[in-house]
SERO-4910 file (N, C-alpha, C, O; in steps of 0.05 Angstrom, whole numbers):
BEGIN
 pado doro    nc1    nc2    nc3   cac1   cac2   cac3    cc1    cc2    cc3    oc1    oc2    oc3
  Met    A   -140    831   -241   -128    856   -230   -114    850   -204   -125    838   -186
  Ala    A    -89    859   -202    -73    853   -178    -84    868   -154    -93    891   -157
  Ile    A    -82    856   -131    -90    869   -106    -68    887    -96    -45    879    -97
  Ser    A    -75    911    -88    -56    930    -77    -59    931    -46    -80    925    -36
  Thr    A    -38    939    -33    -39    942     -4    -57    964      4    -56    986     -8
  Thr    A    -74    959     24    -93    979     33    -88    984     63    -73    970     76
  Val    A   -102   1004     73   -101   1010    102   -111    986    118   -100    980    139
  Arg    A   -130    972    107   -141    948    121   -119    927    124   -117    915    145
  His    A   -102    924    104    -80    905    106    -60    913    128    -51    896    144
  Leu    A    -53    939    129    -34    948    149    -45    944    177    -31    935    195
  Arg    A    -70    951    181    -82    949    207    -84    919    215    -81    913    239
  Thr    A    -90    902    196    -91    873    202    -64    863    211    -62    848    230
  Leu    A    -43    871    196    -16    862    203     -9    870    232      2    854    248
  Ile    A    -14    895    239     -8    906    266    -24    891    287    -13    883    308
  Ala    A    -50    888    281    -67    875    301    -60    846    306    -60    837    329
  Val    A    -53    831    285    -46    803    288    -19    801    304    -16    784    321
  Ala    A     -1    819    298     25    818    312     21    824    342     33    811    359
  Glu    A      5    844    348      1    851    376    -16    831    392    -11    826    416
  Ala    A    -35    818    378    -51    798    392    -39    770    392    -44    754    410
  Gly    A    -22    764    372    -10    738    370    -28    717    359    -22    693    360
  Ser    A    -51    726    348    -70    707    336    -90    722    319    -94    746    322
  Thr    A   -102    708    300   -123    721    284   -148    726    300   -163    745    295
  Ala    A   -153    708    319   -177    711    336   -175    736    353   -194    752    355
  Gly    A   -151    741    365   -147    765    381   -148    790    364   -159    810    373
  Ala    A   -137    788    340   -137    811    322   -166    818    314   -173    841    311
  Ala    A   -182    797    309   -210    801    302   -225    816    323   -241    834    318
  Arg    A   -220    809    349   -233    823    371   -224    852    372   -240    870    377
  Ala    A   -198    857    368   -187    884    370   -198    901    347   -203    925    351
  Leu    A   -202    890    324   -211    905    300   -242    904    297   -253    918    280
  Asn    A   -255    889    315   -284    886    313   -292    875    286   -311    884    273
  Leu    A   -278    854    277   -283    840    252   -286    811    258   -281    801    280
  Ser    A   -295    796    238   -296    767    241   -268    755    237   -251    767    223
  Gln    A   -263    732    249   -237    720    245   -231    712    216   -209    716    207
  Pro    A   -251    702    201   -246    697    173   -237    722    157   -221    720    139
  Ser    A   -249    745    164   -242    770    150   -212    777    155   -198    785    137
  Val    A   -204    773    180   -176    778    187   -157    759    172   -137    766    162
  Ser    A   -165    733    172   -148    713    158   -146    719    129   -124    716    117
  Val    A   -168    727    116   -167    734     88   -149    758     83   -133    757     64
  Ala    A   -151    778     99   -134    802     95   -105    795     99    -88    806     85
  Leu    A    -99    778    118    -71    770    122    -60    754     99    -38    758     90
  Arg    A    -76    735     88    -68    720     65    -64    738     41    -45    734     26
  Glu    A    -81    757     37    -78    776     15    -52    792     17    -38    795     -3
  Leu    A    -46    801     41    -21    817     45      3    799     40     23    809     27
  Glu    A      3    775     49     26    757     44     28    751     14     50    748      4
  Ala    A      6    749      0      7    745    -30     18    770    -43     34    767    -62
  Ile    A     11    794    -34     21    818    -46     51    820    -42     66    827    -61
  Leu    A     60    813    -18     89    816    -12    105    792    -20    130    794    -22
  Gly    A     92    769    -26    106    746    -35    122    731    -14    139    714    -21
  Arg    A    117    736     11    131    723     33    112    718     56     92    732     59
  Asp    A    119    698     72    104    694     97    110    715    117    134    723    121
  Leu    A     90    725    130     94    746    151     95    734    179    106    746    197
  Phe    A     83    711    183     81    699    209     87    669    207     84    656    186
  Gln    A     96    658    230     98    629    233     83    622    258     82    637    278
  Arg    A     71    599    259     56    590    282     74    572    299     85    552    290
  Leu    A     78    581    325     95    567    343     78    555    366     60    569    376
  Pro    A     84    531    375     68    519    397     69    536    422     91    546    430
  Ala    A     46    541    434     43    556    458     49    586    455     47    601    475
  Arg    A     57    595    431     63    623    427     46    636    406     46    660    403
  Gly    A     30    620    392     12    631    371     27    640    347     47    628    339
  Leu    A     17    661    334     29    672    310     51    691    317     47    711    331
  Val    A     75    685    308     99    701    313    110    711    287    113    695    268
  Pro    A    116    737    284    127    747    259    153    734    251    170    729    268
  Thr    A    156    729    225    181    720    214    200    744    214    192    767    221
  Glu    A    225    740    208    244    763    206    234    783    186    235    807    190
  Phe    A    224    773    163    212    791    143    188    805    154    183    828    149
  Gly    A    171    789    169    147    801    180    153    823    200    138    843    201
  Leu    A    175    820    216    182    842    235    190    867    220    183    889    229
  Arg    A    204    865    198    211    889    182    186    902    171    184    927    172
  Lys    A    168    886    161    143    897    149    125    908    171    110    928    166
  Leu    A    126    896    195    110    906    217    120    934    225    103    952    230
  Ala    A    146    938    226    157    964    233    148    985    212    141   1008    219
  Glu    A    149    977    187    141    996    165    111   1002    167    102   1024    164
  Ala    A     95    981    174     66    985    176     60   1004    199     42   1021    196
  Arg    A     74   1002    221     69   1020    243     76   1049    236     62   1068    243
  Arg    A     98   1052    222    106   1080    213     85   1091    194     78   1114    196
  Leu    A     77   1075    175     56   1084    156     30   1090    169     17   1110    163
  Ser    A     22   1073    189     -3   1078    203     -1   1104    219    -21   1119    220
  Ala    A     22   1109    232     25   1134    247     24   1158    228     13   1179    235
  Leu    A     37   1156    205     36   1178    186      7   1184    177     -1   1207    174
  Leu    A     -8   1163    172    -35   1166    163    -52   1179    185    -68   1196    180
  Ala    A    -48   1169    210    -63   1181    232    -56   1211    236    -74   1227    241
  Gly    A    -31   1218    232    -23   1246    234    -35   1262    211    -43   1285    215
  Phe    A    -37   1250    187    -49   1264    164    -78   1269    169    -88   1290    161
  Glu    A    -92   1250    181   -121   1253    186   -127   1271    210   -150   1280    213
  Ala    A   -107   1276    227   -113   1291    252   -116   1321    245   -105   1330    225
  Pro    A   -130   1336    262   -132   1365    258   -105   1377    260    -88   1368    275
  Val    A   -100   1398    244    -74   1411    243    -70   1428    268    -88   1444    275
  Ala    A    -48   1424    283    -43   1439    307    -29   1465    300    -21   1470    277
  Thr    A    -25   1482    320    -13   1509    315     16   1507    306     26   1526    294
  Asp    A     29   1485    313     58   1483    305     61   1469    278     83   1462    270
  Gly    A     39   1465    264     40   1454    237     33   1424    236     34   1412    215
  Gly    A     27   1412    258     19   1384    259     19   1374    287     27   1387    306
  Glu    A      8   1350    291      8   1338    317     12   1308    315      6   1296    294
  Val    A     23   1296    336     27   1267    336      1   1253    340    -16   1261    357
  Ala    A     -4   1232    324    -28   1217    326    -22   1188    319     -1   1182    307
  Gly    A    -40   1170    327    -36   1142    321    -39   1125    346    -53   1132    365
  His    A    -25   1102    346    -28   1083    367      0   1072    374     17   1071    357
  Val    A      3   1065    400     28   1052    408     21   1030    429      5   1035    447
  Ala    A     33   1007    425     30    985    444     53    986    464     76    985    457
  Phe    A     46    989    490     65    995    511     64    974    533     43    968    543
  Gly    A     87    963    539     89    943    560    103    954    584    119    973    582
  Tyr    A     97    943    608    111    952    632    114    929    651     97    911    653
  Phe    A    136    929    667    141    909    687    120    912    709    114    935    718
  Ser    A    109    890    718     86    890    736     90    906    762     72    919    771
  Thr    A    114    905    773    118    920    798    125    949    793    121    965    811
  Leu    A    135    956    770    140    984    763    115    999    755    112   1024    760
  Gly    A     96    985    744     72    998    732     57   1016    750     53   1040    743
  Pro    A     48   1008    774     32   1025    791     46   1051    799     33   1071    804
  Gln    A     73   1050    801     88   1074    810     90   1095    788     89   1119    794
  Tyr    A     92   1086    763     98   1105    741     78   1107    719     73   1129    708
  Val    A     66   1084    711     51   1084    686     26   1102    687     22   1116    667
  Pro    A     10   1103    708    -13   1121    707     -5   1150    703    -18   1164    687
  Ala    A     16   1159    715     25   1187    712     36   1191    683     32   1213    672
  Val    A     49   1171    672     59   1173    645     35   1176    625     36   1192    607
  Leu    A     15   1160    630     -9   1161    612    -24   1188    615    -35   1198    596
  Arg    A    -24   1199    640    -36   1225    644    -22   1246    627    -34   1263    615
  Arg    A      5   1245    626     20   1263    610     14   1259    580     11   1279    565
  Met    A     11   1234    572      5   1229    544    -21   1241    536    -24   1253    515
  Val    A    -41   1237    553    -68   1248    546    -67   1278    544    -80   1290    527
  Ala    A    -52   1291    562    -50   1320    562    -34   1331    538    -42   1351    526
  Arg    A    -12   1317    532      5   1327    511     -2   1317    483      0   1332    463
  His    A    -12   1293    481    -17   1280    455    -44   1266    455    -46   1242    454
  Pro    A    -66   1281    455    -93   1269    456    -99   1252    432   -118   1236    432
  Gly    A    -84   1256    410    -89   1240    386    -76   1213    386    -78   1198    367
  Val    A    -61   1206    407    -48   1180    409    -63   1162    428    -68   1170    451
  Ser    A    -69   1138    419    -81   1118    437    -59   1099    446    -41   1092    430
  Val    A    -59   1091    471    -39   1073    482    -52   1049    493    -69   1051    511
  Ser    A    -44   1025    484    -53   1000    496    -32    991    515     -8    992    508
  Ile    A    -39    983    539    -19    976    559    -20    946    564    -41    933    564
  His    A      4    935    569      8    906    572     27    901    595     51    909    593
  Glu    A     18    888    615     34    882    639     49    855    635     38    837    623
  Gly    A     73    854    646     87    828    644    111    828    663    117    847    677
  Asp    A    125    805    664    150    802    679    173    810    660    169    815    636
  Leu    A    197    811    671    220    820    656    225    803    631    229    814    609
  Asp    A    226    777    634    231    760    611    209    762    591    214    762    567
  Gly    A    184    762    600    161    763    582    161    789    566    154    788    542
  Leu    A    168    811    578    169    837    564    190    836    542    185    846    520
  Asn    A    214    826    548    234    824    528    225    808    504    229    815    481
  Arg    A    211    786    509    201    769    488    180    783    472    179    780    447
  Arg    A    163    798    485    141    812    471    153    834    452    143    837    430
  Val    A    173    848    462    185    869    445    198    855    421    196    864    398
  Ala    A    213    834    426    227    820    405    208    809    384    215    807    360
  Ala    A    184    800    392    164    789    374    147    810    361    129    804    345
  Gly    A    151    836    368    135    857    356    108    861    368     92    877    358
  Arg    A    102    847    391     75    850    402     72    877    417     50    887    419
  Ile    A     94    888    426     94    915    438    117    930    426    137    918    417
  Glu    A    114    957    425    135    973    413    156    982    434    180    984    428
  Leu    A    146    988    458    163    997    479    156    983    505    134    974    509
  Ala    A    176    980    523    171    969    549    186    985    570    210    992    566
  Leu    A    173    991    592    186   1003    615    193    981    634    175    968    645
  Thr    A    219    977    638    227    953    653    254    959    667    263    981    667
  Tyr    A    266    938    678    292    940    690    314    930    671    309    914    654
  Asp    A    337    941    675    360    934    658    372    907    667    393    906    679
  Val    A    357    886    661    365    859    670    363    840    645    341    835    635
  Glu    A    386    831    636    387    811    614    370    819    590    353    804    581
  Ile    A    375    843    581    362    853    556    372    835    533    396    832    529
  Gly    A    354    824    518    360    804    498    373    815    473    373    840    469
  Pro    A    384    798    456    396    807    431    374    819    413    351    810    413
  Gly    A    382    839    398    364    852    380    347    874    393    331    886    380
  Leu    A    352    878    419    337    898    434    356    920    443    379    915    448
  Ala    A    346    944    446    361    967    455    348    978    480    324    980    482
  Ala    A    365    986    500    355    996    525    364   1025    529    388   1030    528
  Glu    A    346   1043    535    352   1071    541    347   1075    571    325   1072    581
  Thr    A    368   1081    586    366   1085    614    352   1111    621    360   1133    611
  Val    A    331   1110    637    315   1134    644    315   1138    674    303   1158    684
  Gly    A    327   1121    689    328   1124    718    345   1102    731    353   1083    718
  Glu    A    351   1106    757    366   1087    772    356   1085    800    351   1105    813
  Leu    A    352   1060    810    342   1056    836    362   1040    853    377   1024    843
  Arg    A    361   1046    879    378   1031    898    360   1012    914    337   1018    918
  Pro    A    371    989    922    355    970    937    350    980    965    365    996    976
  Tyr    A    329    971    977    322    977   1005    311    953   1018    299    935   1006
  Val    A    314    952   1045    303    930   1061    276    938   1071    272    960   1081
  Leu    A    257    920   1069    230    925   1079    226    908   1105    230    884   1105
  Leu    A    217    922   1126    215    910   1153    187    915   1164    174    935   1157
  Pro    A    177    897   1181    152    904   1196    158    927   1215    180    929   1226
  Ala    A    138    943   1220    141    964   1241    147    951   1268    134    931   1275
  Gly    A    167    962   1282    174    951   1308    195    929   1306    203    918   1327
  His    A    204    921   1282    224    900   1280    250    910   1292    256    934   1291
  Arg    A    266    892   1303    290    899   1317    310    913   1298    325    930   1307
  Leu    A    310    905   1272    329    917   1253    321    946   1245    338    960   1234
  Ala    A    296    954   1251    287    981   1245    302   1002   1261    302   1025   1254
  Ala    A    315    994   1283    330   1013   1299    356   1020   1286    369   1039   1295
  Gln    A    365   1005   1266    390   1011   1253    386   1031   1230    364   1032   1218
  Glu    A    406   1047   1224    404   1066   1202    405   1052   1175    393   1061   1156
  Ala    A    419   1029   1174    421   1013   1149    423    984   1158    430    978   1180
  Val    A    417    966   1139    416    937   1144    433    923   1123    433    930   1100
  Thr    A    448    903   1132    465    887   1113    450    861   1107    431    853   1120
  Val    A    460    847   1086    448    821   1080    454    802   1102    439    783   1107
  Gly    A    477    806   1116    483    789   1139    462    791   1161    455    772   1175
  Asp    A    452    816   1165    431    821   1185    406    806   1178    391    797   1196
  Leu    A    401    802   1152    376    789   1143    378    759   1142    358    745   1139
  Ala    A    402    748   1146    406    719   1142    389    702   1160    379    681   1151
  Ala    A    384    711   1184    369    694   1203    339    700   1202    324    687   1216
  Glu    A    331    719   1185    303    727   1185    287    712   1163    298    706   1142
  Pro    A    262    705   1169    245    694   1147    243    715   1125    239    739   1130
  Phe    A    246    706   1100    249    725   1077    225    722   1058    217    700   1052
  Val    A    215    745   1049    193    745   1029    206    753   1002    216    775   1000
  Leu    A    204    735    983    217    739    957    198    747    935    176    735    933
  Val    A    205    767    920    190    774    895    197    751    875    219    750    865
  Asp    A    178    734    870    183    710    854    173    713    825    153    702    817
  Leu    A    189    729    810    183    734    782    209    727    767    231    731    777
  Pro    A    206    717    742    230    710    726    249    734    724    241    756    719
  Leu    A    275    728    728    297    747    728    297    764    753    319    770    763
  Ser    A    274    774    762    273    790    787    284    775    810    300    785    826
  Arg    A    275    749    813    283    734    837    314    731    837    326    733    858
  Glu    A    326    725    814    355    721    813    369    747    820    390    746    834
  Phe    A    359    769    810    372    795    816    371    802    846    391    811    857
  Leu    A    348    797    858    345    804    886    359    785    905    365    792    927
  Leu    A    365    761    895    380    742    911    410    746    908    426    735    924
  Ser    A    418    761    888    447    763    882    463    775    904    486    766    908
  Pro    A    454    796    920    470    806    942    476    784    963    497    784    975
  Phe    A    456    767    968    460    746    987    481    726    978    499    719    992
  Arg    A    479    718    953    497    698    942    525    709    939    545    694    942
  Ala    A    527    735    934    554    747    933    567    746    960    592    745    962
  Ala    A    551    746    981    562    745   1008    563    716   1019    570    712   1042
  Gly    A    556    697   1002    557    669   1010    534    662   1029    538    644   1046
  Ile    A    512    675   1026    489    671   1044    465    662   1028    460    672   1006
  Glu    A    450    643   1039    425    635   1027    403    644   1046    402    635   1069
  Pro    A    385    662   1037    364    672   1055    344    650   1062    341    630   1047
  Arg    A    331    653   1084    310    633   1093    284    642   1080    268    657   1092
  Ile    A    278    632   1056    254    641   1042    229    629   1055    226    604   1055
  Ala    A    212    646   1066    188    637   1079    164    638   1060    147    621   1061
  Tyr    A    163    660   1044    141    664   1025    152    674    999    172    689    998
  Arg    A    138    667    978    143    677    951    118    691    941     96    681    944
  Ala    A    121    715    930     98    730    920    105    743    893    128    749    888
  Thr    A     85    746    876     90    758    849     81    787    847     84    799    826
  Ser    A     70    798    868     62    826    868     75    841    891     79    831    912
  Leu    A     81    867    885     92    884    906     73    887    929     81    888    952
  Glu    A     47    889    923     27    893    945     27    869    964     24    872    988
  Met    A     30    845    953     30    821    970     55    820    988     54    813   1011
  Val    A     78    828    976    102    830    992     99    849   1015    106    843   1038
  Phe    A     88    873   1009     84    893   1030     65    882   1052     70    885   1076
  Gly    A     44    868   1043     25    857   1063     37    836   1081     32    836   1105
  Leu    A     52    818   1069     65    797   1085     85    808   1104     86    800   1128
  Val    A    101    827   1095    121    839   1113    107    856   1135    114    854   1158
  Ala    A     87    872   1128     74    888   1147     61    872   1169     59    881   1192
  Asn    A     52    848   1163     40    831   1183     60    814   1198     52    795   1212
  Gly    A     85    820   1196    106    807   1212    114    780   1203    125    764   1219
  Leu    A    108    773   1178    113    746   1168    141    743   1156    148    721   1147
  Gly    A    156    764   1155    182    763   1143    193    791   1137    180    811   1142
  Val    A    217    791   1125    229    816   1115    233    812   1085    231    790   1075
  Ser    A    240    834   1071    244    831   1043    265    851   1033    272    870   1047
  Leu    A    276    846   1010    294    864    996    281    872    970    274    854    954
  Leu    A    279    898    965    264    907    941    280    929    927    298    941    938
  Ile    A    272    932    902    283    955    885    260    974    879    264    998    882
  Thr    A    237    964    871    215    981    863    205    997    886    200    987    908
  Arg    A    200   1023    880    190   1041    901    159   1038    902    146   1032    882
  Arg    A    149   1044    925    120   1045    929    115   1066    951    127   1066    972
  Glu    A     96   1084    945     90   1106    964     75   1094    988     62   1073    986
  Gly    A     77   1108   1010     62   1100   1034     77   1081   1052     95   1066   1043
  Ala    A     70   1080   1077     82   1063   1097     63   1042   1107     69   1029   1128
  Arg    A     41   1037   1094     22   1018   1103     14    998   1081     13   1006   1057
  Ala    A      9    974   1089     -2    954   1070    -32    959   1067    -43    977   1080
  His    A    -46    944   1050    -74    948   1046    -91    945   1071   -111    958   1074
  Asp    A    -82    927   1089    -98    922   1113    -91    942   1136   -101    939   1158
  Gly    A    -74    961   1130    -68    982   1150    -43    977   1166    -33    996   1180
  Trp    A    -31    953   1165     -7    948   1180     16    963   1167     17    967   1143
  Arg    A     36    972   1184     57    989   1175     83    974   1169     88    952   1179
  Val    A     98    986   1151    125    976   1144    146    998   1149    139   1022   1150
  Ile    A    170    990   1151    193   1008   1154    213   1002   1132    218    978   1126
  Arg    A    224   1023   1119    245   1019   1099    272   1027   1110    274   1047   1124
  Arg    A    292   1011   1104    320   1018   1111    338   1013   1087    334    994   1072
  Pro    A    359   1030   1083    378   1025   1061    393    998   1065    396    989   1088
  Leu    A    401    987   1043    418    963   1044    447    972   1046    457    984   1027
  Ala    A    460    965   1067    488    973   1072    507    953   1059    501    930   1056
  Gly    A    531    963   1052    552    946   1043    548    934   1015    559    913   1009
  Ser    A    532    947    999    526    937    972    526    960    952    514    981    957
  Ala    A    540    956    930    540    976    909    518    971    888    518    982    867
  Met    A    500    953    895    479    945    877    462    969    868    452    983    885
  Arg    A    458    972    842    441    992    831    424    979    809    433    959    797
  Gln    A    401    990    804    384    978    783    374   1000    764    360   1019    773
  Gly    A    382    998    739    373   1017    719    344   1012    711    336    989    707
  Val    A    329   1033    708    302   1032    696    305   1040    667    317   1061    662
  Val    A    295   1024    649    301   1028    621    275   1027    604    255   1015    611
  Ile    A    277   1040    581    257   1037    560    270   1018    539    291   1023    528
  Val    A    257    996    535    267    975    516    251    976    490    226    978    491
  Gly    A    265    974    468    252    973    442    270    958    423    293    951    430
  Pro    A    261    953    398    278    940    378    303    957    372    302    981    370
  Ala    A    326    943    370    351    958    366    354    969    338    368    989    334
  Asp    A    342    956    318    347    963    290    324    977    277    323    979    252
  Gln    A    305    987    293    282   1000    280    277   1027    294    275   1029    318
  Pro    A    274   1048    278    268   1074    290    240   1074    302    223   1061    292
  Arg    A    237   1090    324    211   1091    336    191   1107    318    199   1125    304
  Thr    A    166   1099    320    146   1115    307    142   1141    323    151   1142    346
  Ala    A    129   1161    311    124   1186    326    108   1181    351    114   1193    372
  Pro    A     87   1164    351     72   1159    376     90   1146    397     88   1153    421
  Ala    A    107   1127    389    125   1114    408    145   1133    420    151   1132    444
  Glu    A    156   1151    403    175   1170    414    162   1190    432    174   1199    452
  Ala    A    137   1198    426    122   1216    444    118   1202    471    120   1216    492
  Leu    A    112   1177    471    109   1162    496    135   1161    511    136   1164    536
  Ala    A    157   1155    497    183   1154    510    190   1181    523    202   1182    544
  Ala    A    183   1203    509    188   1230    521    173   1234    547    183   1246    565
  Cys    A    148   1224    548    132   1226    572    144   1209    594    143   1217    618
  Ile    A    154   1186    588    167   1169    608    192   1183    619    196   1184    643
  Arg    A    209   1194    601    232   1209    611    225   1231    629    237   1235    651
  Ala    A    204   1246    622    196   1269    638    186   1261    665    192   1273    686
  Glu    A    171   1239    666    159   1230    691    181   1219    710    181   1225    734
  Leu    A    200   1204    700    221   1193    717    241   1214    725    255   1211    745
  Ala    A    243   1236    709    261   1258    717    247   1277    736    260   1295    747
  Gly    A    221   1273    740    206   1291    758    199   1318    746    194   1337    760
  Ala    A    200   1319    719    194   1344    706    164   1349    704    156   1370    694
***
């Protein structure tokens, strides 16, 4: 008797894609690794094609065929979750799961409020969150490990689509009492002689250095940091100045030392905040519900 596709197969496919391994999928599904491997082999036998390939240092990555079937599995899983959910007054409610990625420096500013909206509006949707840098998020979306990513519009890769949901202007971060704080705005030329604290993340560093290089200036990089909080702390303690895009509330670092923000003068530099997803696949209902909450939060609605 031929094996037919079951809900177990769909959930296995999604879990393996998001985890990048059968071991990770087994932990997510609370199953043994052999059970996950068997379910994956069964599904590949049913479909007659390989769904994953194993790549060094990257684990299990969906094939092109696997990506198409992953998108279908997510849609079917969302439909099933909606079918099983209690009927709402408008005739139905969004239910299911969405894997959501966010750029590490953007996350603290927006993601908690976005998730609060999701819980209030769509309690039947579970959201798993995945932090990363710009390049890593692009790769995760392309590999099907996450469905959506909140990130910056920087070198969005082929096969991905970006929806702009906001725009940020750069600003200069200074220690309180710094001589440049007396100016209404600061140029990259003003910063040339200052020790500089750089956000040292893939793609981010190149973008933040671009105004200097456009002016033929190389900043004096004193420190490199991968978190916004560390940049604020280093600047607040008088160890350098910085150029940032990501907003952060408050005028104090964690240790209480203060910072001053000033606009960057003489630059038309702008940075789009975008939702990135696969270009050729429609969003599932849970993913679109999450995207709507992101739009509302960044619009201040």
